[in-house]
N, C-alpha and C positions, 0 to 999 in steps of 0.2 A: 464850631458849637452850634451853628445855625441848624446843620442837617441833624444833629443830635437832638436838638430840641424839638424840631418838626417831627422826628422820628418818635419821640416821647408823646407828642400829641397824637400821633397816628395810633401808637400803642394803646393809649387810653381810648380813644374812640371805637377801636375795633375789639377791645377787650369786652368780656361779659359785663353787663350792666352793674352788678354789686362791686366787681373788682375795679371796675372804671372808677365808681364813686369814691372807694378807699383812697385813690390817688387824687382825683380832681378836687376834692374838698379842700386839700391842702395847697391848691394851685391857682384857684379861680373863683369867681362869683356866679358866672353865667356861662353857658355854652350856647352858641349860634350855629345852626346848620341850614344848608340849603337843601330843600327837598322839591318833590313835584314832578321828578322824571328828568329826560334829556341828559344833560352833563351834571346832574346834581351830584351832592356828596356821596349818595348811595352808590351811585355808578363809578365814582372814582375810589370807593372804599377797599376794592381788593388792592389797589395801588397803595393806599394808606397802610394796610396790613404789610405789604412787602417793604415799605419804608421802615415801619416799626421794627420789623424782623431783622433789618439790616444793623440794628443796634441791639436788639434783645432778641437773640437767636432761639431762645427758648420758646418764643411765641409759635413759631412754624418749625418744629424740630426736623433737621436734615431735609427741609425743602424751602428754600429761599424765595420761591415763587408763591408760597402760600396757597396752594391749590385747594385746600380744605375751606378757604374763607371765600365765598363767592356765591353763585347761584347754579342750580341744576338746569338742565336744559327745560324750557317752559316756564322758567322764572322763579321756581320755588327756591327759598334761600337754603343753604347748607346749615346744619346745626350751629356751627360757629358764628355764621352770619347773623342768624336769627336771634342768638343769644346776645349780640353785641350791643353796646351803647348806641352806636349810630343807627343801626337798623331801627331800634326801638324809638329813637327821637325822630328819625325821618318818616316813620309810618305811624306816629301816634295818633290815635283817634280816641277822644275822650268817651265815645259810645262803647268802644271795644279796647279797653287800655290794656296793653302788654306792659307798659312802662310803670315802674314802682314811682307814684308820686310823692311818696314820703322822702325820696331822694332828690327827684327833679320835678320842679314846678313849672308848668307852661306859663309863661307871662306875656308872650307876643306871638302873634302870627299875622303875616302880611294878608292882604286881601285875598290872593289866590293861593295862599299856603306855601309860597315858595321860601320865604324868610321864617324860621321858627327860632324863638329863644326861650331857654329854659333856664330858670333859677336853680343853682346847686344848693340843696338844703342841708343844714347841718355842717356849714363850713367851719373848719378849724379856726378859731379864733387866735389859738396860740401860734399857728404857723402864719397867719395874716399879720399878726403884730411883729413876728420875727422878720418876715420879708420887709416890712416897713421900716424896721429898725436902720438908721443910717450906717451903722458899722457893719452891716451885712450886705450893703449895697455894692460893694467892691468898686468904688470910684478911683480914677486914676489920679485924682487930686481932690483935696477939700473943695466942696461946692461945684465940682466938675459936672457937666451934663452927661459925661461919659461914665455910666455905671452899669457893667453888665449884670450885677447881681448874682445870686446863686439860690439854689433850691433849698427849701426849709428841711432842718433834720429829719421830719417825719417821712420824707420820701428817700432818704439817703439809701434805703435798703433797695430801692428800684434803680437808683442812679449807679449803684454799685455793680448791678447786672449788666450795664452797657458794655458792648464790644466796640471800640472806637471804630469809626467808619472812615475809610480811605478810599477816594476815588482813584480810578485809573490815571486821571490827570491831575492828581494832587501832588505837583511838583515839589512843593516846600516841605513835604514830610518825609523825603527820602523813601527807600525802597519798602514796598509792603511786606508784611510777615507772611508766612506760609499759610496760616489760617485765612488771611484776607484774600490771598491769591486763590485758595481753593473755594472759598465762599463765593467769589465774583465769577470763577470758571463754572461751577454748579449753577449759579444763577442765570447765566447766559445761555448754558446748555438747555435748561428746562424751559426758559422763555422762549427760546428760538424753537423748541419742539411745539410749544403751545401755539405760537403764532405763525407757524409754518414758514420760518425764515428760509432764505435761499435767494439765489440770484432772481432779479426780476426777468420773466421769460423774454427772450428776444423779440418775441412777436407783440410785446406789451412795452409800454413807456410811461415815465412819469413826466408829465410837461409842467414846468414851474408856472405859477399863476401870479405870485407876488408875496410880499412881506408885510404882515399886519400886526399892529401894535397890541390890541386888546382882544380879550376872548369873546367880548359881547359884539365884536364885529362878525364873528362866526355865526352861522344859522342856529336858530334855537333848538332846531331838531336835529341832533348830533349824537354820535356814539363815541364814548370815551374809550381811550386805549392807552394805559400807561405803560410804565416799565421800558423794556427795550424798543417798544413800538415807538417811543418818543425819541429814539436816537439812531434808529436804523431805516434807511430808505426802503429796503426790501421788506422789512417787517410793517412799515407803514402802509406799502403797497398792498400787502397781503390782508392787513386788517380792514382797509377800505373795500377790498374786493370780497372778503368774507362777510361784510356787513351790506354788500351790494349798494355801495355809495359811490358817487361819482368823484368826489373830492377828499382830500386829506390834509390835515394841518399838523405840523410837528414843531415841537419847541424843546430842545435838548438840553439837559442838565449836564450830566457827565456819561456814565454808563447807561443811563435811562433818562427819561423825560416825559413829556405829555403829548397826546395826539388825540385828535378828533376826526371822525369820518362823517360826512354829510353830502347832501345833494344839490345845494345851489351856492353860488358864489358869495365870498364874504361881502359885507356892506361897507361903504365908506371908502376912504382913499388909502392905498397902500404906501408904505414908506421905503425909503432907500438909504437907511443910516448905518448899513454895516451889521446890524443886529441878526440878519438872516444869513449871513455868510458862513457861519460855521459848519464845517463839513459833518456829514453824517459818520458815525462810527464804523459803519460797514463799508462805505463807498464814498471816498472823498470827491466823487464826480458830483455828488449832491449835497446840498446845504440843508441842514435840518434846524435852522434857527437857533434860539436859545431861551433859557428860563433860569430865574434865580441866579445862583452862584455862576451858572454858565454863562451869564451876560456880563460878569464882572469884567471891567476894563474895556468894555465894547459900547453898551448903553446904559443908561440910568433910568430909574423908574420916574416917570413924569408925574406932575401932581394930579392929573386926571386918570392915574393908572392904579389899580389896586395891587397888582403885581408886576414885576418887571418880565416881560415876555416879548419874544419877536417870534411870531407864527410863520413858518416857511409852508405856503400853501401849494399843493400840486393836483393837477388834473390827472386822474389815473384811467380816464377813458369811460365811456358808458358802460355799466355792467352788462355782461353777456345774457342774453336770453336763452333758456334752455329750449332746444328744438323739441317740439312734441312728438312723441312717438305716433306711429301711423294708427294704433290702437285707440289714442286719446283724441284723434280728429273726429 
């Protein structure tokens, strides 16, 4: 259920603004986004689109990597990115508004514009009351704290479009069906082509630096690389090299995960609690850390942690400088 819910949120945020509002008004009162560059929500949005598409296959038809959702070389957004709710929220400027403020009202912005909160206007009172009704909470016993709840009837049309997600390591659900196998195979083939997957060249190496608990221990200036990059040693290596960065941090979920490339060592102390020991999907000689359900049974979220993560950090070596041609000297 957790992945399916995250995928639904990813689908809403990466959908066109008007379509996103038709769903969000039945589920929430506010939307919070991280903006301002670096590893903000916009940088992570292509991964959100891929997560959404893992459940709602119609979002990126025949392309589990959602290559139509992103940026062209030079930083110009693709049409689907530019039309998305997340793009409009993170780039909102009252002087040049692209956001429809009759649907989304800006109510808070932190000093440097990193945190932005928008009120969802025209929220469905009917759905809100339905969700609050105790009979719809699905508690395991009267008065229990464990109440998974359920989506209101107004978005049932969306929930019915879901394709159940099953990870390669989902041992409890039995063998995956043919469609799931084909989807996963196509996903990895396309992501590998995008990230330049392959063995790490024998003249290069990944040197383990340490295991870190929180994302804010990583440098502020970092480049996000989700999907297979967060589960593969070779893809993480190539991500760091393609970004001309010295270090890479990975936190694996299942078939994919999270990764950042950056140029300076993390801050604070490293940990040794077993959270970074999980092997990478492509090479069990390397550890790829863990994130979310990938940490289950190994580490738990601490009181000071927003998410449960263990970042395995590697030094990929100094970026090679291109030798100047004689004509450039």
